[in-house]
C-alpha angles and dihedrals in degrees: 000000000000124000094253093057090055093058109119116239087199120110111258087222096050110037129121132195123248129206100212096243113182114258104212132177098255093083089060100043109023122103088203090059090048091052091051090052091052090051103038109020115034097050090053100060138062116255125210103235105175147305130286090237087075091050105053102125135044109275096025110140134195118193120207117192112199120180103306092338128090126196130186124208111208128194110227132214091253092054097257126121123233129190127219135177108258093238130108112234088220100070105333102264114158110254104201118042102174127070094242134011142149121227139166088223137003110253128189111228093212106062101355099252106167129208131194116239089262089061098257117140108242106166138027136164113260096003092185092058094083121099092220094045134255107344094205112117091015102066121069137182112257107262131213131197113274129186137160136226123183108321092337135098120208134189133196133194099207127071093205096062111104118259114281097256090052093044092050094050131166094018101073088059096038093050098040094102093063091066095221095173096096100029115131124236101225100163121049112166136148140175141198109241136197098230142070117279092241094063092074091039088058088049092053090047092066141041094204090104098055098091092049105034100029106028093150091066091066094085095063106016119061105223093169108138097230090051096050121088120208123198130189121189131206088244091069094252121115141189146201129210115206123184111245129197086038130093121240119276089217085088132031103260095137097076096050137053121309104272127232129293092018089065091058092046090053093048091052087064096043095260113139108225091201090064090061100053107139093016104057091148088073094062091084093062091044091055091049089055092047093049091050090051101040106023100092095048089050090055101257095136097178100054091096090058094050128088121238087254092054091049094063112009137080118244109197109195117190114193117200122280113003115345128094127188113191113193127198123164096266103022139052116198123197113199121179141162120204128189124262112248094247113357120077090199094062136062144167119250119205128193124186126175122197128191135191115257102247115190111251094012111123101167137039133193110246134181088267095045135273117341135174114271096246137108112290094347085169119029122163145137123218143161114260110247095034091103096255110128124231089187129312096257093040089051088058092049092050092046092078095045101084095043091048091049089052092049092049088061091060121111085222094066108095100174139295121306107202134192118225093261089064093064089120089061090052094050092046090060094044089054088050090052090052094051104030099039098025093235 
């Protein structure tokens, strides 16, 4: 190996050591591993439960089912949001069965016990038939921690986990310029998948797969290894900056004509692709200049708060353990895998896309095609492999999941063998070992 190939692509300011722990198949296929995750991992992290757009009025409720757990987010009279376990204290019946609803009070469908929006029991059948007296006013739904960031609502099961803003760090500060607070979730899709939740997390912790799984991105996203910056934070989260509005340096695009669709992207901002023949790598800077000059008049109110890098590049933020936020200047993608309730070889994949509300804009281009610029213009749940898209790039990511799960069950698989650029994968599993196994 020559000296150049050993050069770290990791930011000197945001790098972390790894131990080299073996990454074996048991964590992907073992029910024992799954049970340890439920006990030691999932209670110790913040979970993205929903968006504030579904919680506008008093009594609005969002239900988030996670593995065997179910949590409801409830809009309060004072405008705050509180989270409760979706379980009646009487005999455990789930209270809210739909994904979203709006109610004046929370009523159990089994025996009619009724709770105020703050979780206090306010009505029961036969209130005098309790040995300790009428339980109303004394019994409450079990509450969880609930906090918001930008347009998102999070919940957490453990009181010892740091506050949300601290747990998310450094992303609230790093993403502040995008102005996500009023962005609109247009795409809200999910799918049941035949593989462990960590398979897609590994995928999102590396860019090694881009040339093989996403080759069409190479004409407008530079996935060249020397041009990609990886960052790992003490919190356990990590990130990757990829140059956008520039073709990959893995092939010689620079000396020819501006490739498609980069040519159309340039034209949309008044940049003539023909003028950059033989120097296509300069298109990126030209688009930055055009966005600075034209952004405000086109309704992009936050451009003046964004760095040049944010105006054209892709900031791929991977939050430990299972949440990814991919930022580009006009789109925020949320990509997440959550465990199946009982089967370690299955998971649920979720894909949201949010867009800034630009005056006069009625339609946006999404990973499944053009959609109206309105809340949840497309919302659906499917089974991966049934032909229903969860987004063209996400479809490609999921395409390797089932075959990898099958291969991990082979006696011939002895553990992962990773190149240096997959250091984030290595650290992800070492953090899992520390939390799940208590190493």
